[in-house]
N, C-alpha and C positions, 0 to 999 in steps of 0.2 A: 504494500500499498505507500502511495507516495505521501511524500511528508507534508503536513499539513502548511497553507499559508501562513505567514508569519502572525496574520490576525488573528488563527485558531490555534497556537501553539500551548497554551493552557489546556486544552485539548488533548494535547497528544501530550502533557505533561502530569494529567490527571490531576490536575488539582481543582477543576471545573467544581462549582456550586449547581444547584437547580436552576436559580434563575441565569447563571451564567452558562448553560447550556442553551435555554431560553433565548438569551439576546444572542449566541454565535448561531442558531438554527436561524432567527428573524433575518440576522447581518449578513448571513450567506445568499438567505432566499433574494435578497434585493437585486443586486447586481444583474443573478440571471435572468429575475422575471423583467427588469426594466431593459434587458438586451433582447428577451425575447417580444417582445411589445414595440420596441421603438426601434429595430432594426425594418422590420417589414414598412412599417409606417414611412419610414426615411425613402427605402425603396418606393414604395408607393408614391411620394413626392415626384422623385425624380424620373420618375417615368411617363410623370401625368403628363399632359399635351392640351393644347386646346384652354378652352372653358375649364377646364378638369387642371389646368396646372397649379402645381401647389397642393392639392387636394389627395390624401392619399386613395389609393382604387381599393374597391371594394374585395377583391383579391387580396390586398395586402395586410387589410383588419381583419379578414379572416384567417390569414395566417396568422397573425398576432394573436387572436384570440384562441385557435388551437394550440400555438405554440405555450401561452399560457394556464390556460382552463385543462385543455386535456393532456396535454404532455408534461408541462412546466412543474405545477404541483407534486404530482407523482413522482417525478423525478428529485427532487427536493428534499420528499418526505423519506425518498431510499437513501437518498445522504445523509439526512441526517439520521436514520437510524443508525446506518453502516459508521458512522463517528459515534455514536453511543457506544456501540459494541467493541468497535477496536481502541477506545479509549477506554475500555475497562472499568467503564461505569459502572453499568449492571454489577461487577464486584465489588463496588466499593457502595454499592445501596441495592441490596439486592431484595429488598421489598419494596422497590420503586415499580410503580404500572405507569407504562405508556399506550396511549391508547393512538392507532395509525388512522388515518383516514382512506377511505378510497382503498378499504379493502386490502390494506398493505404496502398498497403502490407496484412497485416492481418487484418486492423481496420473492413473494411466492413465485412467480413466474421466473423467477433466476435463480431458484434456490440451489439447482446442479452447480452453475456459476460460481455462487458464493460457498457452497461448501467446498471447491476446490481449492487445493493449494497458493498460497500468495506467491505471486513470482515477483518478488521485492529484496531488495537485497537486507534489508533490516525485517526480513520475515521473522529469524530465529530472537530477535528484541520483541516485535511485538507480541508473538505468542508466548514469549515467556512472560510476558504481564498480565495474563488470562489466565482464569481459572480452567476454563471449558471450552472446546471448540467455537467459534464462529458460528455457525450454522445454530446450537443449542441456543445462543443468547438472542438472534433474531427472532425464534420461536417462542422467547417473552413476550414479545409485544404481544399487544391487542388489536384487533383490526375490526374496519364495519363491515357491511354489506352494499355499501354506497357505490355501484357500478352502473347507476343507471339500465338497470336491467339486463345487462351479459350475464347470462346464468352460468357461463364457462369460469368468468372470473370469481365469481363468488366460489364457486367447486372448488375454483384453486388455491383461494382463500383457506376457505374450511379444512381441506386436505394437509394443508402445510401449519394452519397455526393448531388445528386441533377443534372441536364444538365449544370447549372450554374458554379460547380465546378468542372466540369472533361475536361481535355484538349488532342487532338489527339495526340498521340505519340507510337513509334512501336519499340525501343532500335535496330531500325536500325545501325550497319550492325548485331549487333545478333542476332540469331532467323530465320538465312537463308534468301534464296532469297525471299519465299512468305509472307515472317511476313507484310509485308506493306500491301498487297493485303487482306492476313485474317483478319488483325487489321479492315481495313474500309469494311468488309464485316461484321464484328462483331458490327460494329455500326449501318450500315445499318440493321440487322436483329433485332434489337431492336425494331424496328416501331415507331420513334420517330415522332412528328411533325418535318416539313422541317426547320422550327426558331430554334430549341432544335437540330437537329443531325448539324447543320450550325453553330451554335455555338461550338459546340464539337470539331470541324472541323477546324475551323479558328477563329471564333467570340469570345471564350472568350480569346483566344491568345491574339489578337489583341486589347482585351479592360486590358487587364494584362500588357502589352506591351507598350501601349498605340500606339499604330500604327493604321496609319489613313486606313480607310475600303477600 
């Protein structure tokens, strides 16, 4: 794993507090989100002509939206998860609960790659600071089911994190008027035992939030 940028060296040094992690995560998102949104707009302005000169084209706006909302957030979530894992944060805070949006982002889908050995000259030093395999830490995260009705993605998340680490979520009002029903259908289509499905729909949230049954 490449060395963190200077602004994130405290993460690599393993001296971060929880507020530090939040600040680092938000700080890391900014430049990427800004680039994902601004670059297509600049391209649109340059390519516009005639009466549309100086106005971003509809295509450039669409590309910006896809870059930020469809791809940018899951990417940033995944990077944040990786930083928490490889910094040894879960070893220092074993009781920490982290709920990730969008079904754990890229992590469940790239589990095979995440489980592969790191090709990094500092691998030995990185691994010596961890008490377990990296993939085991990734499974400690919780995830929601907000995938806009993509049943295959919900199934992947449930198989990776386990039914005890998945909470019902839809991203409503985003996703349109059918997203809630579609997400319910996604979970029901998994064919889980009744107790496991009930845990995803409500039980896991009650446990984490310490709500009465």
